[in-house]
N, C-alpha and C positions, 0 to 999 in steps of 0.2 A: 504494500500500500504506500501511497505518498503521504508525507507528513512534513510539518514545519519543525526544524530541529535547532535548538540553541546549543551550539558546541562550546561556546565560551560566553561569559557574561559580557553584555554590551548593549548597544542601541538596537532597535528593530532591524536596521540595515545589515546587521551581522548575522541575522537568521538565514538558514538555508533550507531549500526544499529537497528532500531526499526520499528514495525508496527504502522502506524499513520493513522488517518482517511483520506479517499480520498477527495480531494478538489471538491467542487461543484461550477459550473460556476455562478458567479454573473452577474448582468446586465453589459453589455459592456465588458465582459471577456470571455476567452476561456480556456478550460482545454486541456493540451497537454500531451499525452503519451510520456514520454521522451525516446528517442532512444540514445541520446548522450548528455553528459554535459561536457563542456570544463573545465579543471582544470587550474586556473590562479593564479598568484602570490598573487593578492589581496585576494583570497580565504584563503590562508594560514595566511594572516594578520588579516582577519575578525575574525577568530576563536580564535585569541589571543588578540583581542581588540586593535589592533595596526594600524587599517586602518582609513582613514579620515571619512568614513561613518561607522556608528555604528549599530550593531544588539543586541537585548536583548535575552539572553538565556531563555528558550530553543528555538533554531531555526535550520532550515535546511540550511546549507551553499550551495554555488553555485549559479551563476547568469546567465550563458550562456548555453542555451539548444537548441537542435534540436529534432523534433519529429512530431507526427501526432495528429491533432485535434480530440479529442474524445467527446467533449461536447461544445456547444456554449450557452452563456447566452442571456437573453432578450436584444433585440435591436441590436444584432450583425448581420450585413448584409454582411460584406466583407469576412467572413470566414465560412466554412462549415465543418461538420464532414468528416474526411478523408484527409483534406488538409495537405500537408507537409509544416512545418514552422520551422523557427528559432526564438528565442526570447532572448532579453536581459532583464532579470527579475530584475536587480539590483544586490544585493549582497546576497540574500537569496532565498531558495526554490528549487534550481536546482538539488541537489544531491538526487533525489527521483524518483520513478516510474512515478509520475504524478506531474504536476505543473499548477496552474491557473495563467494566465497573462492577463493584459488589452490588448485590440486589438492593441492599438497604439504601444505596445512593441513587436509585432510579425510581421514577414515578410514571405510571401510564398516563397518557393524554388522549382525549377523544379524537375521533377520526377527523372532525372538522377543524381541529386546532392547527394553526400554522406552526411549523417547526421553528422558524426564525422568531416569531412572537413568543413562543413558549420557552425557548431556551434562555437560560440566564434569569428565569423568573425568580428563583430564590435569591440570587445575588442582588438584583436591583429592587424588585418588589419585596423580597424578603427583608432586605435591609430597611426599606422604607416602613414596612408594616411593623417589624420588630422595634424599630426606633420610635415610631409615632404612637403605637398602641402600648407596647410592653415597657418601653423605657421612658417615653415622654408623657404617657398617660393622657394623650390628647382627648379633649372633650368636644362634643358638638357645640358649635357657636364660637369656638376660640379662633384666633388668628395665627396662621403659620407663615413664617418667612422662610423661603427656601433659597439658599445660596448655591450657585452652580445648577440652576433649575433646568437648564437645557440638556444636561447630561443624563445618562441612563438612570442613576439613582435619583437625581433631581426630578426628572420627569415622573418617575414612579412615585415620588413623594407628593407631587401635585395631585396625582390621581387618587392615591390612598387617602390623603388628607381630605379631599373633596368627598370621597366615599364615606368618610367618618363624620361628615357634616361641618367641616371647618371652612373658614374663609382663607384663601391662599394668596400670598404676595410672592411672586416669582422674581428672583434677581439673577441677572446674567449680564454678559459683557457686550452683546450685540442685539440690535433691534430685531433682526430676522429670527434670532433664537427666541427672543421674548414673544414674538408673534406665534411661534410654534407652541410656546408655553400657554398662551391664551387659548389656542385651539384645543389644548388638552385640559382646560378647566381653570387656569389661573384667573383670579378675579382682578388682580392688579399686578403691574410689573414695574421693576426698577432696573434701569441700565446703570450698573455700578461703575462702568467705564466713564460715564458722563454725568452721573447724578451722585449726590452725597447720600450714601446708603443709610446712615443714621438719621439724617434729617428727613429724608423722603419716607422712611419707614414710620417715623413719628407723625408725619403729615397724614399718611394713609391710615393711621390708627387713632386719629384725633388726640395725639399726644400720649396715648396709653402704652404704646409699644406692643411688640408681638408676644403672644403667649408661649409659642414654641418656635424655636429656630432650628432649621435643619442645615447644618454646615458641611457641605461636601468639598469646600474649597480651602479653608484655612487662610494662611498668610495674613496680610494686613486687613482683609475683609472681616476676619473673626472678631477683632476688637470693635470695629465699627458696628457690627451686628449686635454684639453683646451690649453695647451702649444703647441700643434701641430695643432691648428686651423689656417686657413689662414686669410689674411686680409679681414675684412668685413664678416667673417664667422658667422654662426648661430649654437649655441650649444643648442640642444633640450633636456631638462630635462624631463625624462620619469619615471625613477624608481631608487630605492636605495637598490638593493639586497645585496650590499656590505657595506651598511651604508650610512648615509647622510654626504656628503662631506663638508669641510670648504675650500672655494676657495678664494684666494686673489683677490680683485677687480681690482688691477692694471693690471692684465693680460687682462681684458676686454678692458681697455683703450689702452694698447699697441697694441692690434690687431684690435682695433675699431670694435669689434665683439659684437654680441648680445647673451645673455643667455635667452632662451625662454622656459617657462613652457608649458607642453603639458598634460592637465588634461581632458581626454576624458569624464570621469565619470561626471564631472560638466558641460561640454559643452553640452551633450545630453539633459539636462534639460533646460539649459539657451538658447540654440540656436537650437530648434527642426527642423527648416528648413534646417540648415546646416547638422544636423544629418541625416535627410532623404536623402539629396543630396549625402552624403558620402555612405550611405547604397545602394542607387540606383547604384552608380558608382561601388561599390565593387561587388554587385551581377551581374552587367553587365560584369565586368572583368572575374568573375568566369564562367559565361555562355559562354563567348568567349574563354575560356581556357587560359586566360592570367595570372591567378593566380591558384596555386595548393598548398594549405596548406599541410604541411608535418605533418602527424600524426604518431608519433614514437611509441606510446604505447597506448593500450586500456585496461582499468581495469574494472572488474565487480564492482557493487555497494558495495559489501562487502569489497573490497580492496581500497575504497576511502581514508582511512587514509594513506595507503602506497603510493597512488598517490600524496597526499599532501606532505608526507615526502620526496619522490623523488624530488618533485619540490623544496623544501627547501634545499635539499642537492645538488642541481644543477646536478642531474642525468638526468633530462629531456632534450631532444633535440627536438626543434620544439614544436608541440602541443601534449599534452596528454589528453585523455578523459576518462570519466566514462560512461559505457554503461549498464544501468539498465536492 
């Protein structure tokens, strides 16, 4: 099979496309013919050895796939050849034509579900749902400010927050990205490349500030957003595409607010029952048509390096996928 291989840590341009042996299903595992693999920001960190979880070269990057079961290993009873599935494989193996995964990491999807829309559901929508419901305890009627709103997790946060009955302010760096955010449910938008994030948030909340802040960006924007949080607010720390911020602790005291970490990757191993509950909810929302992931671009396997480069350069809007 063909696969994207990271032979040494470095930028996306160092990745190579190679023929590698097909995986063979071990006991308790299935082999999936990959139809779509989500491209996520952690993928770009893993290949440069900058992520919390580590891989040892040579390895195949990519961890979120959707496809069709082509082989089942011994002892597998819940899956059969031909089943349509998504899988969260961790941080390696997904950017290939085939992937072997343990059955506990796979979920069946309905026939009408699009592979590109379904893959990466746990990464983006799982992060948003885990953050907003289980960490941020979002309540209907509250206001949510989303930083990096046009990215995969940001767009998912808009949809999940609206589904939970919140008012959503989407913040991003370009007007075209913000227009997409509006199309996916954002009530108000802020261009933080040209507007003052703190002051504009205060204006849009009649001086009260946001109840919950979803920060997928970090950098200098984190402090500006924290200064715009409301009394008793919850600041959800999700990502650092603009760098890891240094925030003065006195701001948390003055607003009596919480700064809450949202680390889905660790939660799924530590709290499997919660992981399963979140996945069931998300698949149910999709089946009911309440969630509609936005896939902005689809790349062939050979263009995986370009997909990752576009992710790093913030050209991606919503979800981008590789389709072997």
